[in-house]
Structure formats: structure tokens, C-alpha cells
SETIVO-936074 format. One line per field, with one value per atom (N, C-alpha, C): residue number from 1; x, y, z. Coordinates in steps of 0.001 Angstrom, whole numbers. Each point is the difference from the previous one (the first is absolute). Layout:
SETIVO-936074
num: [NUM;...] .
xx: [X;...] .
yy: [Y;...] .
zz: [Z;...] .
end
This chain:
SETIVO-936074
num: [1;1;1;2;2;2;3;3;3;4;4;4;5;5;5;6;6;6;7;7;7;8;8;8;9;9;9;10;10;10;11;11;11;12;12;12;13;13;13;14;14;14;15;15;15;16;16;16;17;17;17;18;18;18;19;19;19;20;20;20;21;21;21;22;22;22;23;23;23;24;24;24;25;25;25;26;26;26;27;27;27;28;28;28;29;29;29;30;30;30;31;31;31;32;32;32;33;33;33;34;34;34;35;35;35;36;36;36;37;37;37;38;38;38;39;39;39;40;40;40;41;41;41;42;42;42;43;43;43;44;44;44;45;45;45;46;46;46;47;47;47;48;48;48;49;49;49;50;50;50;51;51;51;52;52;52;53;53;53;54;54;54;55;55;55;56;56;56;57;57;57;58;58;58;59;59;59;60;60;60;61;61;61;62;62;62;63;63;63;64;64;64;65;65;65;66;66;66;67;67;67;68;68;68;69;69;69;70;70;70;71;71;71;72;72;72;73;73;73;74;74;74;75;75;75;76;76;76;77;77;77;78;78;78;79;79;79;80;80;80;81;81;81;82;82;82;83;83;83;84;84;84;85;85;85;86;86;86;87;87;87;88;88;88;89;89;89;90;90;90;91;91;91;92;92;92;93;93;93;94;94;94;95;95;95;96;96;96;97;97;97;98;98;98;99;99;99;100;100;100;101;101;101;102;102;102;103;103;103;104;104;104;105;105;105;106;106;106;107;107;107;108;108;108;109;109;109;110;110;110;111;111;111;112;112;112;113;113;113;114;114;114;115;115;115;116;116;116;117;117;117;118;118;118;119;119;119;120;120;120;121;121;121;122;122;122;123;123;123;124;124;124;125;125;125;126;126;126;127;127;127;128;128;128;129;129;129;130;130;130;131;131;131;132;132;132;133;133;133;134;134;134;135;135;135;136;136;136;137;137;137;138;138;138;139;139;139;140;140;140;141;141;141;142;142;142;143;143;143;144;144;144;145;145;145;146;146;146;147;147;147;148;148;148;149;149;149;150;150;150;151;151;151;152;152;152;153;153;153;154;154;154;155;155;155;156;156;156;157;157;157;158;158;158;159;159;159;160;160;160;161;161;161;162;162;162;163;163;163;164;164;164;165;165;165;166;166;166;167;167;167;168;168;168;169;169;169;170;170;170;171;171;171;172;172;172;173;173;173;174;174;174;175;175;175;176;176;176;177;177;177;178;178;178;179;179;179;180;180;180;181;181;181;182;182;182;183;183;183;184;184;184;185;185;185;186;186;186;187;187;187;188;188;188;189;189;189;190;190;190;191;191;191;192;192;192;193;193;193;194;194;194;195;195;195;196;196;196;197;197;197;198;198;198;199;199;199;200;200;200;201;201;201;202;202;202;203;203;203;204;204;204;205;205;205;206;206;206;207;207;207;208;208;208;209;209;209;210;210;210;211;211;211;212;212;212;213;213;213;214;214;214;215;215;215;216;216;216;217;217;217;218;218;218;219;219;219;220;220;220;221;221;221;222;222;222;223;223;223;224;224;224;225;225;225;226;226;226;227;227;227;228;228;228;229;229;229;230;230;230;231;231;231;232;232;232;233;233;233;234;234;234;235;235;235;236;236;236;237;237;237;238;238;238;239;239;239;240;240;240;241;241;241;242;242;242;243;243;243;244;244;244;245;245;245;246;246;246;247;247;247;248;248;248;249;249;249;250;250;250;251;251;251;252;252;252;253;253;253;254;254;254;255;255;255;256;256;256;257;257;257;258;258;258;259;259;259;260;260;260;261;261;261;262;262;262;263;263;263;264;264;264;265;265;265;266;266;266;267;267;267;268;268;268;269;269;269;270;270;270;271;271;271;272;272;272;273;273;273;274;274;274;275;275;275;276;276;276;277;277;277;278;278;278;279;279;279;280;280;280;281;281;281;282;282;282;283;283;283;284;284;284;285;285;285;286;286;286;287;287;287;288;288;288;289;289;289;290;290;290;291;291;291;292;292;292;293;293;293;294;294;294;295;295;295;296;296;296;297;297;297;298;298;298;299;299;299;300;300;300;301;301;301;302;302;302;303;303;303;304;304;304;305;305;305;306;306;306;307;307;307;308;308;308;309;309;309;310;310;310;311;311;311;312;312;312;313;313;313;314;314;314;315;315;315;316;316;316;317;317;317;318;318;318;319;319;319;320;320;320;321;321;321;322;322;322;323;323;323;324;324;324;325;325;325;326;326;326;327;327;327;328;328;328;329;329;329;330;330;330;331;331;331;332;332;332;333;333;333;334;334;334;335;335;335;336;336;336;337;337;337;338;338;338;339;339;339;340;340;340;341;341;341;342;342;342;343;343;343;344;344;344;345;345;345;346;346;346;347;347;347;348;348;348;349;349;349;350;350;350;351;351;351;352;352;352;353;353;353;354;354;354;355;355;355;356;356;356;357;357;357;358;358;358;359;359;359;360;360;360;361;361;361;362;362;362;363;363;363;364;364;364;365;365;365;366;366;366;367;367;367;368;368;368;369;369;369;370;370;370;371;371;371;372;372;372;373;373;373;374;374;374;375;375;375;376;376;376;377;377;377;378;378;378;379;379;379;380;380;380;381;381;381;382;382;382;383;383;383;384;384;384;385;385;385;386;386;386;387;387;387;388;388;388;389;389;389;390;390;390;391;391;391;392;392;392;393;393;393;394;394;394;395;395;395;396;396;396;397;397;397;398;398;398;399;399;399;400;400;400;401;401;401] .
xx: [-70771;164;-1255;-357;-992;-1730;415;-1356;-277;1550;-13;497;839;116;442;-429;597;1404;887;1130;-392;47;-373;1885;849;1227;793;1568;1163;-121;134;520;1044;712;992;1029;1043;1245;1250;544;1173;853;1052;891;-658;-1008;-408;-1580;-447;-1504;-461;-1305;-627;-1582;-679;-1097;-617;-1617;-851;-1175;-1089;-1092;-814;-862;-1162;-1396;-926;-1139;-344;-692;-586;-1523;552;-1280;-1808;23;-1327;-173;578;-276;-23;1210;498;552;506;784;1770;687;1081;693;1568;648;958;1561;1271;656;675;216;1708;390;1617;431;345;868;1249;535;1365;270;1210;358;496;68;357;1579;589;1393;1110;249;1207;-336;369;29;175;925;-246;-585;-852;-1306;-863;-506;-767;-176;1380;-299;-455;601;-563;-1846;-732;-807;-901;413;-321;96;851;-30;-1042;-414;-647;-1528;-140;-1442;-399;1337;-657;-101;648;6;-1654;-52;-1707;-974;549;-1014;-423;1222;-304;-302;364;-825;-1494;-75;-2009;-380;-1378;-235;-402;1039;-348;394;585;960;-636;-568;-224;1293;739;1544;878;-252;824;-826;389;-560;-441;-1348;-826;330;134;109;-1360;-613;-1310;-179;1037;231;1582;270;1187;-46;232;-29;1622;-637;1493;-53;697;159;902;-167;527;287;-1010;329;-634;293;-846;-1011;-1296;-1555;-298;946;-254;-140;-589;-112;-805;597;-1154;250;-1070;85;1013;821;469;-645;-575;-368;694;-1141;669;852;919;1288;780;-167;384;1226;1645;615;600;-251;607;1159;-512;1371;1430;-405;1002;972;-593;748;738;-863;709;1757;-332;728;1242;-187;725;1311;-1024;972;884;-274;1113;635;-365;1178;813;-357;912;-48;-834;-473;-1414;-668;-1429;-413;-899;-596;-689;148;-526;619;1344;1032;407;718;905;-727;-1567;-510;-162;-73;-697;1094;1156;1335;106;-487;421;-806;-1569;-786;39;546;147;1252;1141;1064;-487;-964;-525;-662;-923;-1093;1180;1682;467;904;-447;1110;-1173;-1093;-1126;-847;-614;-1113;-1006;-1213;-1446;264;-376;-363;-1509;-75;-1613;-56;-1058;-715;412;725;574;-722;333;-630;784;-778;697;589;1349;1281;-673;640;-731;1346;244;1275;-657;1112;-174;392;-615;974;136;483;21;1487;498;1185;1116;877;1252;1039;828;250;1265;783;1478;51;1651;315;-187;292;242;1204;127;1427;506;1248;396;302;-130;-223;1071;42;917;-6;893;-23;-336;355;-868;-47;-858;-118;-1279;999;-299;-1749;-635;-1405;-218;-910;129;-471;-193;-451;-1452;-240;-1736;-573;-1163;-681;22;-104;-474;1398;798;893;-21;973;-465;1059;-1037;968;1055;1277;1280;-440;980;-109;569;-687;286;157;-1003;-48;-1445;-693;-856;169;-712;369;-1706;-760;-877;-174;-872;-111;85;484;210;-326;-280;-116;622;172;-268;-1328;-129;-1282;-75;-411;191;-1179;246;-1187;-831;-838;-934;180;432;486;-1633;-82;-1554;1078;-1026;303;-1175;-304;-858;-467;-1708;-549;641;344;551;-38;229;-294;450;-552;900;-37;-1356;254;-1284;492;-1351;-689;-1025;-1217;-291;132;-429;-1048;-1549;-552;-245;-100;203;-1051;-72;-753;542;-814;1006;135;757;105;460;-1376;-56;1123;616;644;1398;725;1671;441;1192;844;528;313;292;489;924;927;-888;-567;-1240;-665;-744;-1002;268;1274;54;683;566;931;-364;-1305;-1121;-844;179;-708;753;-705;677;625;784;262;-1572;-126;-1364;770;-66;558;-1303;-731;-1174;-59;131;103;1107;1519;1159;-334;-562;-91;-921;-755;-1085;673;1270;232;824;758;728;-236;-1425;-414;-848;-150;-723;1010;1415;823;817;-173;318;-1006;-1224;-992;638;-21;587;189;1731;1157;-207;-973;-98;-710;-824;-876;696;994;1113;942;561;807;-825;-1236;-522;-380;-181;273;1115;892;1544;128;-469;456;663;1652;719;351;-357;-651;1468;1194;1553;-239;-792;318;-1106;-114;-1032;780;-468;-128;-1601;875;-1409;-945;880;-21;-1237;125;-664;-1376;-16;-1369;-711;-1520;-780;-797;-832;-1194;-1416;-885;-1637;-439;-534;-627;-1450;-225;-1819;-85;-1087;-680;405;271;481;1681;585;1050;995;1336;545;-144;393;224;1056;1194;933;193;775;378;1177;532;978;510;125;190;1783;-464;1250;1264;-543;433;1277;351;684;1146;773;1124;-314;-1237;-712;699;139;125;-692;-596;-918;756;-456;938;-940;392;-1415;823;639;715;-1093;-1202;-1137;-103;14;-215;418;970;1342;-738;-732;-58;932;665;976;380;-1059;569;1148;1237;1075;1018;-228;484;437;-733;744;610;1190;910;434;313;108;1560;591;1479;-175;-1004;309;-377;988;107;-1260;-628;-1234;-839;-232;-1708;1017;107;189;614;1110;1443;-513;-529;-923;-705;-399;-1061;952;1372;100;522;-196;1128;1131;1105;889;756;-913;182;240;-836;-293;938;-76;1737;1398;205;697;592;-990;-223;-128;-282;-820;-1004;-407;-1112;-1250;-1257;-365;-1915;-999;-1177;-726;-1508;-646;194;617;147;666;343;941;-1655;-1123;-808;-14;82;-441;943;1084;1158;-489;-303;-929;-1398;-447;-1351;745;1083;1011;90;891;107;-1134;-1116;-1372;-481;-381;-571;881;1622;141;-206;367;-175;-1833;-827;-1199;-648;421;18;757;1090;989;-330;-438;-160;1429;1091;904;167;430;404;1437;-327;1378;-370;919;-629;1122;-1275;162;1214;1485;184;-438;501;-653;-1428;-552;-1733;201;-1211;-111;-1105;-330;-1143;650;-644;629;-244;554;-177;-222;-867;447;1040;1193;609;874;637;712;1700;632;1616;933;1291;888;780;494;-40;1321;1241;1539;794;936;294;-818;1268;-668;-620;315;-682;-1405;-436;-1082;-329;776;216;-882;-1016;-687;65;178;411;-1504;-696;-701;529;-1375;-83;939;-688;328;1736;451;1390;972;-737;990;116;-1194;-91;1181;-280;1059;1356;118;1806;301;-1264;159;-882;-137;-1081;-576;1476;-569;-231;-778;-207;-1074;204;-1343;-1073;-1007;-262;-909;-1036;-329;-1605;-329;-1800;-690;-619;-60;1371;-350;1085;70;1698;121;766;-45;830;-1214;301;-977;-894;-1211;-1126;-1455;-269;-981;-1195;-615;-1685;-474;-1462;-177;106;267;618;-1224;-313;-698;774;-720;467;890;905;1328;-686;509;-654;657;-1324;662;957;247;1208;-266;-1095;-700;32;-146;133;861;1478;1265;666;-417;418;-425;-1087;-686;768;44;714;1398;825;1442;-123;-934;-181;28;-1040;-407;1276;979;1136;1132;-175;1134;1367;950;884;-217;-426;-246;-1358;-15;-1707;-385;352;-849;-366;728;-608;-918;-719;-1121;-1124;-1052;-1378;-451;-963;-426;-1611;203;-1443;-1397;-211;-1015;64;1142;94;-248;371;310;-1628;-979;-821;-249;-598;180;838;1284;1187;97;-233;-453;-953;-1461;-1269;885;571;354;1034;563;1132;-812;-840;-962;-339;-771;-818;651;1187;722;315;699;574;-1328;-1202;-1064;-162;274;-581;1757] .
yy: [-53306;193;883;679;1049;-774;-1406;-716;-802;61;-363;872;1002;1078;1230;901;1497;648;-30;1072;1194;1037;888;884;-175;314;-527;396;-350;117;-1179;621;-559;-458;-884;-520;96;-242;-785;-885;-374;-968;-783;-666;-1030;-82;-1424;215;1058;44;1263;-135;1216;317;586;-261;1218;-448;624;186;932;-4;133;-1724;-6;-320;-493;-337;-1043;-695;-1490;562;-327;338;-181;-1248;-303;583;73;278;1573;542;1497;-433;-1125;453;220;940;571;-1209;-488;-982;888;-968;355;-1131;358;-797;372;-1101;8;-629;506;-245;-862;-1075;-540;-357;357;-190;-1285;-1006;-1017;-283;1480;-53;-802;-478;-791;-1271;-1375;-742;464;718;40;1063;1002;632;-830;-1042;-941;-1239;-58;-1143;749;1188;813;401;250;224;-1516;-1175;-1186;-78;452;-266;961;1148;892;-436;-573;-641;-1047;-1109;-1390;457;965;538;452;1116;513;-523;-1550;-789;-876;-125;-1012;868;1451;691;252;19;292;1124;-103;1372;-633;-752;-857;896;1341;555;1706;533;1679;636;-178;936;-617;-951;-351;442;786;83;-692;166;-955;97;-1396;-130;-531;460;124;-876;265;-946;498;-772;-114;101;1013;-59;-267;-706;-159;926;534;892;-864;-208;-664;1145;949;1145;971;1071;1632;-95;-813;374;-1576;-872;-1324;-519;-10;-354;-1219;-1188;-977;48;-685;31;-1453;-297;-1277;-1001;-836;-914;-467;33;177;-1560;485;-1102;-232;215;163;845;-393;1261;-427;1007;271;-924;-806;-1128;893;804;616;851;647;578;-495;-1483;-959;-361;-666;-289;1659;1022;1065;-264;-269;457;-1663;-901;-1376;78;713;-447;1616;993;1158;1339;-399;1174;-152;1344;-5;-674;-1071;-992;1090;-656;766;1222;454;1301;-424;-1533;-321;-586;-461;-164;1201;1279;1156;552;-178;219;-812;-1389;-750;220;421;605;1162;1080;1092;-575;-735;-77;-570;-720;-847;1201;1181;789;767;405;997;-794;-1230;-731;145;884;-110;-976;-638;-978;956;-831;819;-26;1140;725;-417;-122;-345;1424;82;720;6;856;-381;1162;-456;1138;1068;1022;1696;-134;531;546;209;-674;10;360;1195;582;-40;-655;551;1349;538;1817;-219;-1084;-540;1071;57;626;-724;515;-615;516;-1686;273;-595;706;-769;-1068;-493;-825;380;-1156;-17;802;976;1024;-542;80;-647;898;-590;1054;155;1754;692;-163;29;-109;1114;1251;1242;1164;335;1709;809;1127;865;819;288;282;1572;638;1387;847;1104;643;187;-838;568;-818;413;-586;-1640;-410;-1426;-224;-1130;-1005;-87;2;-346;-1245;-654;-1614;224;-1143;139;-182;41;631;-1957;-44;-1748;-535;-139;-1515;-1127;762;-920;-1133;-1353;-1024;-828;636;-280;-913;-671;-989;909;-361;363;-638;701;-995;836;-118;450;236;894;147;83;-757;203;550;161;257;-1024;-239;-1263;-20;-1288;592;-1102;437;-955;-813;-1235;-1179;-1411;-776;-1086;125;-214;-573;-93;314;-425;973;-25;440;1489;746;1380;958;-854;925;-770;-526;-70;1147;247;580;-226;587;-396;1100;-1051;1293;-350;1256;-243;1080;32;430;1619;812;1283;761;708;642;1620;862;957;949;-605;611;351;-708;182;-1182;271;-1081;770;-957;332;1385;188;1202;1038;-115;1278;-159;-342;-472;916;-510;302;1484;288;1005;1238;303;486;1043;-842;125;248;692;60;-977;-776;-828;-294;-1605;-253;-1598;-103;-1244;-955;339;-1336;-777;1062;-629;-637;589;-546;-1796;-96;-1093;-827;818;-1181;-290;759;-172;-1638;336;-913;-1828;312;-1175;-854;919;-721;-340;824;-629;-1686;393;-1359;-1161;46;-607;-674;1094;-743;-928;688;-1195;-1375;-209;-935;-1235;986;-680;-579;791;-500;-1027;315;-923;-1379;-70;-1149;-1142;1457;-881;-154;-179;-238;1079;1080;1364;1031;24;1055;1001;1612;659;699;138;429;1355;482;1788;611;101;568;1696;660;1769;755;948;1083;31;344;-150;-1181;-1241;-1097;-169;1100;-136;964;-252;758;79;1460;132;263;-663;341;1051;912;1167;-502;-127;-304;786;280;895;16;-1711;-303;338;-549;-179;-904;785;-617;-1830;-103;-1543;-252;-659;-483;-868;-37;-1257;-223;-913;-313;-727;938;-339;-422;531;-670;-1152;-966;-1555;-360;742;-186;-976;825;-1174;-1084;-285;-728;-1510;-1215;-1492;-381;-1175;-1146;-1055;-540;-1369;-917;-1306;-708;-379;1114;682;-705;355;-98;-1442;-510;-1921;-825;334;-729;1247;685;888;1373;-19;859;629;1449;970;514;-248;312;-777;-1108;-1115;-25;997;298;1093;-32;505;1201;756;863;826;83;282;1609;-201;1563;1159;816;1697;682;144;967;697;897;1131;1357;738;1472;638;552;42;497;926;251;-1401;-691;-759;-1561;-326;-1219;-487;-1055;-493;-543;248;-192;-1287;-1376;-988;-210;1195;272;263;1202;1588;-1385;-805;-672;-1282;-89;-1254;-714;-815;-1393;-157;-942;-1108;612;502;397;-615;551;-905;1370;-519;927;674;-13;997;1156;243;1073;616;-56;763;616;-717;489;1480;-164;740;1709;-520;1229;675;-894;333;1094;-568;716;1442;153;1019;938;-303;715;131;-505;-35;1272;53;941;1279;326;1276;639;-864;146;412;-653;514;1416;64;1319;921;151;60;938;-1233;142;31;850;63;648;-520;681;257;435;184;-640;-471;-563;255;-403;702;668;1351;791;130;-219;594;1220;362;993;-803;-1393;-684;-639;9;-244;-1852;-449;-1285;-881;-1108;-247;-799;-263;-624;19;-869;-76;-776;1158;-375;709;-556;125;1718;443;1478;-70;519;-29;941;711;738;1721;877;837;1140;-506;427;-684;-1165;-1106;-252;-1536;-557;-593;-739;-995;-1580;-1245;-986;-790;-638;-1562;-444;-435;-792;-1110;-1106;-917;186;683;-166;396;963;369;-1600;-800;-680;-1048;-211;-1065;241;1239;437;-30;-73;306;-699;-1299;-1028;807;309;523;1647;526;1227;242;1563;-184;674;117;930;920;1085;757;460;-937;472;407;1428;830;651;885;419;1662;214;1482;901;-380;1079;916;993;1322;-976;364;-555;1410;-42;874;155;798;314;189;-507;-650;-1580;-144;-1418;-526;-1521;-1032;-226;-341;-492;-1074;301;-1149;-1672;-867;-1013;-603;-728;-541;-819;-114;-1088;-1697;-515;-1298;120;997;198;-110;938;40;-1585;-227;-1649;-1173;201;-855;359;1259;428;-171;-131;-352;-1453;-815;-1511;-350;994;61;406;720;755;-1572;-546;-689;-549;-209;-285;-1696;-541;-1684;-83;-220;-286;-1007;-1319;-759;1116;867;562;1117;88;1170;-936;478;-643;-273;-1775;-161;1078;-284;1218;-644;-1049;-679;185;689;628;1729;232;1535;832;-247;825;-220;-961;-380;1253;-487;914;1394;529;1164;700;-1151;986;-169;-964;131;1119;550;774;1498;156;1359;-104;-778;151;290;-844;264;1566;295;1558;893;-191;738;164;-1461;323;511] .
zz: [-6509;2202;-21;-906;136;336;-337;40;1713;627;960;1281;-168;949;-482;461;-609;599;-543;1008;-199;1198;744;-157;724;57;638;-257;313;1947;815;1375;483;-1014;646;-685;-174;-1063;763;-232;397;-752;414;-1041;-672;-57;-698;-438;420;-506;178;-178;-383;981;1176;809;-336;-921;-359;800;464;698;-1110;148;-1018;517;-780;-9;-623;673;-461;-1053;-1027;-1081;523;673;285;1354;1067;722;757;-522;-147;1371;644;1255;-472;917;-45;-164;-790;573;-335;445;-258;-1445;-1008;-641;-822;579;65;-2013;-379;-1235;117;-791;612;-1314;-734;-1390;-157;-437;203;-1438;648;-1216;246;826;691;982;182;414;1721;363;1157;933;-1308;558;436;-1503;286;1005;639;1173;1277;362;822;-1;-1625;-16;730;-1008;964;1085;753;1495;700;-263;345;-167;-1084;-345;910;-57;840;1256;801;1390;-50;-848;92;13;-684;-211;1282;760;1082;1054;333;619;-403;-1147;-515;719;647;831;1285;311;1381;1223;75;1123;-659;1290;-259;-124;738;-466;-708;-1492;-861;-1385;-793;-1232;-870;-225;-1016;-1283;-372;-1750;-359;-953;-971;-1055;-791;-915;-719;-985;-924;-1446;-558;-1937;-854;-620;-906;-1109;-294;-1485;-1149;-933;-1103;-1100;199;-1387;477;-1050;504;1003;-1023;785;428;206;208;1548;858;1328;98;917;368;1598;631;1714;-5;1014;580;794;45;699;1216;1513;728;146;640;254;-1082;-1202;-1289;-151;-513;-688;-1722;-432;-1088;-444;-733;-396;-660;-348;-1192;897;852;1088;758;831;294;-947;-588;-1244;-469;527;-433;1221;1059;1491;-72;-795;72;-909;-1164;-1298;419;571;62;-941;-827;-1091;-262;-388;-234;-913;-124;-1341;-530;-1332;-1250;-525;494;-566;-697;-123;-754;-1288;444;-1533;-1138;980;-219;-1259;803;-907;-1326;250;-1165;-876;-199;-720;-402;653;-960;-878;230;-698;-1246;202;-1718;-689;854;-416;-968;380;-294;-1473;118;-1472;-1270;629;-1401;130;815;354;89;-111;40;1452;215;1738;-115;1779;-84;1435;205;1045;1345;598;1622;755;1373;795;-299;464;395;629;-143;829;1722;894;1242;732;1051;549;1232;1174;1627;-7;891;515;1490;631;1155;503;1053;56;-101;-423;-295;1579;838;783;8;491;-226;1208;-486;1098;1029;1496;930;333;717;102;1508;45;1088;707;1611;839;493;458;838;1687;274;1749;554;-222;596;-1105;717;-989;597;-121;961;-244;984;-387;-129;-116;-17;1061;181;954;501;-834;118;1175;1016;1066;-67;-1185;-593;-463;367;-677;-1285;-1081;-1461;396;-620;-659;-576;69;-559;-1504;-1010;-1394;-415;-1104;-420;873;1040;913;-603;-566;-673;-325;754;-307;326;-1247;-27;-1497;-202;-1087;-1548;-755;-1345;-1179;-1178;-1089;-1417;-394;-2133;-435;-287;-851;-1592;-1016;-1258;-823;-1277;-923;-528;258;-717;-1413;-547;-1742;-783;-721;-859;-196;442;-100;-44;-406;403;1199;142;1516;779;1136;1193;1295;991;1204;219;-260;-331;1967;614;1297;701;1377;717;991;-99;817;1080;1399;694;896;64;969;990;754;1702;642;1155;588;288;-96;-240;1326;380;1397;56;275;-411;1141;1196;910;-588;-1440;-325;1074;-450;1384;1220;765;1206;464;-853;64;72;-1288;-670;1673;200;464;1848;351;1515;2;-775;-190;-300;-797;-230;1019;1266;1426;1258;590;1361;732;574;860;1024;-118;861;588;1419;487;-515;301;-345;-1417;-647;-1340;-517;570;-172;720;1456;382;-856;-1003;-288;-1793;-594;-1124;705;966;260;191;572;430;-1211;-1007;-1484;-590;205;-825;628;1093;909;-674;-173;-91;-1272;-1218;-1067;-53;616;-692;891;882;759;-857;-666;-827;-1482;-412;-1139;260;1594;254;98;524;-15;-1357;-651;-1270;-685;582;-810;-472;-817;-438;991;-556;262;-443;501;-1176;-429;786;-516;-328;193;-697;788;1518;932;65;-61;324;-560;587;-39;-1730;-357;-2167;-142;597;-626;1313;722;833;-786;-48;-782;1206;55;1141;-960;732;-187;642;-176;831;255;1862;-72;1051;-99;879;1778;83;1442;243;-587;49;-1362;-39;-1262;-88;-1626;4;-572;729;-510;-1097;-969;-1227;-154;84;-32;-1572;-1096;-1331;-628;-1194;-1152;566;-653;176;-1239;-255;-1356;591;1213;622;921;117;946;-708;1379;-639;1382;-1053;1002;421;575;842;745;138;561;1479;674;1293;934;-572;1448;311;-1100;138;912;632;1273;1186;1;1159;-1;-614;151;-1228;343;-1456;-129;531;-643;-412;199;-696;-1392;-891;-1363;-198;-625;93;-1430;90;-1743;-26;-1277;89;-753;-1025;-1239;1265;-176;814;-884;819;-401;1106;-800;1138;25;644;-245;1128;106;876;2011;-204;1287;1092;-1112;731;143;-605;-34;1482;171;974;32;1639;-617;-707;174;-910;-1350;-591;-1474;-183;783;-285;-728;1358;-25;-1033;-902;-922;83;1177;701;25;-444;340;1137;-609;1127;-85;917;-267;451;428;287;720;1082;1027;-651;-1182;-562;-228;-44;110;1318;884;1296;372;-161;-131;-788;-1319;-879;664;989;829;954;703;1172;-256;-1527;-596;-34;-803;-98;1204;821;1331;771;491;395;-926;-1230;-425;-489;450;76;1302;1186;1259;229;-134;406;-1380;-1395;-1018;-562;283;-351;-1900;-564;-1529;-895;-970;-905;-1127;-944;-1339;-766;-1166;-1157;-913;-485;-655;-1467;-130;-1023;-54;1700;84;1118;62;1445;507;37;477;987;1344;1180;-246;932;0;1132;199;1715;-137;1083;-74;1352;449;1415;-644;629;-529;1329;-344;1055;-316;787;-489;754;-1083;269;-234;1224;-444;290;208;169;-925;-1404;-1344;-72;1338;-734;-1015;-49;-1516;402;-648;354;-643;787;-493;367;-783;125;876;1466;994;-517;-1180;-166;-551;-986;62;1344;469;1618;729;377;544;-485;-1496;-563;543;-286;370;1524;952;1296;736;309;255;1588;975;1287;133;-1250;15;541;1195;1057;-1014;-273;-679;1222;-309;937;-502;860;-74;1213;-178;-1108;-527;-881;-509;467;362;450;-1098;-1147;-659;-917;-510;-684;-1175;274;-1006;146;-1462;-10;941;377;1033;-918;775;1268;242;909;640;227;-203;832;1569;723;1872;-673;1045;-332;422;-806;706;1049;1158;1057;178;660;721;-653;426;-520;-1701;-639;-1504;-418;533;-14;-238;1449;-257;-1120;-284;-1465;-993;-372;-868;-182;1148;15;-392;530;-546;-1387;-569;-1286;-1028;654;-1143;562;855;153;-725;-89;-1339;-334;1328;-8;-376;-1083;-766;1259;53;1522;1096;103;1436;-451;-885;-609;57;743;-106;-1006;10;-1360;-236;-1417;-204;733;-76;1033;1543;244;1326;174;-592;-817;685;-123;148;1090;615;1805;936;-893;1002;-498;-1007;-209;554;218;940;1381;925;739;875;-912;280;5;-1483;189;1397;220;1391;944;383;871;77;-852;172;168;-656;17;1944;346;1684;922] .
end
């Protein structure tokens, strides 16, 4: 690894892997390096989806994270670059067979060794130290918030993607991990960046417009992200203005829906995403299209423009997100869940309940109308991604005048 890149420090850790800040050995340029351990076929499938989507986007849009290269790890110190357009066949085989290719052969080999046959030199023990994640918990309907000025998200509501991690055992050469080398974003994620400084309407408008452009680009390629949220939006700080980057394509799906001119033709069925940003049709277990991304953007835009936050379970770190507040005690219900239960629910934009100051100016009537369209319970009533940027610009200009 040292011949190609130097790992400087860990900058992020999630359900599936670890992200490091690193440097290219030849140029000294700073990069982000994401290690994805190939411990089970479910994880491998997500990794291949992410790799395929990032290769499709390449470096073609300023607001989508750029993939520089991908390396395949077959031993403790054995890495090789993957050729563009190629996938590691052993990983594809793992997904198709439903078990990690090479694991069974390794067990048979150890059985032979234990019977007194000649031992051969094997790779040194290789272990993955990523987080162990519990299976998806069943959602509760209502949970009381605490008395702080920032509402706290309900307990046990998480509907984020999850997977179990396993320690890698010594085995014949096989795919131990994928390493994705990407551009490095020094501003952190959107939560960290926006909530670390006073509200600024012009900055908020820039964030919203850049996200519109990124999602229009992805949908134009037939890519549905399926997990748009502030955690998956990164920020590059520049002297002029921050540059927003959509990242984390592990749950994304690619389709040929644009071939017929209709980007919403392809339908999906698996329930995935993060609860406070999931569309009503996803909550209800219905089939859905790329329009679910537009709902997620609507939640994100509302939170950014009004600086609406909640607290993640077990954390003191504020998160951007809009929701329905029920009852005197202020129970927090995700918008998608609330609209699934009651499609006629009237959302109040701007929000009128208690929030932590300082607050930005409330959205104008044109922006409020657009947000309501993006958050429509009926997916067909939401604007298409290729219409969104022009509609946002028009609404912001109208409200400014």
C-alpha cells in the first residue's frame, strides 16, 4: 500500500467500512481512501453497486464525488489496481453464490493440515476491525423527545442499512477488501459544515442549487441514489464558495430508464435508506422510482433552508432533518412515515415550533410551494430532477423580489 498511497488518519467509520485521509506517494496529493472488507456476499453486492455507479459518474460532474482508482486486496500486503470497466470476478461470484468465494476452500485446507499432512506457508492472519452493526430494528410509532431546545430523534427508529462484520480468517488468496481512492473533501459532511457556522441564506441557496444539479446529473445517467441525506453530502471548502459533493453510492441502483426518455420507468422494491429522508412509498413497502430521491431532497432542502435539526440516538451531535412534531411532548415522526399514514396531511412550511437560534430567514411563498411539491405523497406529483434546478432558481428569485 505504501508504494501507492500513505494512510494518514481515520476520518470516518460506518456500517460497512472505514475512510482514511491519505496521500498519493508520487504526487503528495491528498485523497480519501475507503476500505470495504469483503466479509459477506450482502456487503460485496453493495460495494460492487457503489463501484459501478462511481465509475459511471467518473469525474464528469463537479458536484459528484470523483473516484480516482480502485484497488483489490488479496493478502495482508497484496494490492492490485482494477482496470477501468472491469469487476473482480471472485466478488461477482460471491454475490451470485451467496457465500464468500475462497472461504470454503480455506476450511478444507485447514482440515487437511489438522490431519498431519505437510503444512504450506499461508498468508499471515488478516483481520477487519470495522464496526459490528446490529440488524435493522423494528420501528416504534412514537417516542418522547427530551427537554432540550433541539428535539431528539426517537429511540430505536433507525432504518439505516446494516450488515454484520466478520473477522477475516487466514485463507487461500481471495478478495479480502476493496479500496476506493476518491477526492478528499476538507469541509466534512453537510451537517458538520453548515452547523459549524452562523446561518447564511446565500450559502444555503448555493447548497440547494448544487444538489439539484448533482441529482439531475445522476438521474440522467439512470442512477437512483436511494440514500440522500446530509451525512452523504460532502463539502470542499474553496476561497469563493463551498463546493457540494454527493457521495456514498452503496445503495444506489443503475437502470436504463432514460432509454425511453422516462427516467422514472424503472421501479425498485427493496426498503432502504435512512428513516427521516425516506419517501412515503418506500416506508409503505411499495415499489418506487427515482422520484423517491426527490422526496429525500425535499426533506434535506427544508432542513437546510430553515436550519431544522434533531439529535441522533445516543449522540449529542445535531443532524439536519425535517419531520412532523406530534403531541405536546414533541414526538418526532419522519415526514415519509407521516405521509404514508395520512396522505392528506398538511405540512406547515415554514415550521413554527421551537428550534435553536440563530435562525435564517424563513423561506418565501414560492419556495414553500416548491418544497410542498417535492414532498408530495404522490410520487408523480413531484417535479422531475431535470426540472428541479430551474424551478429552484425561479422560486428563490421570485421570493427575493
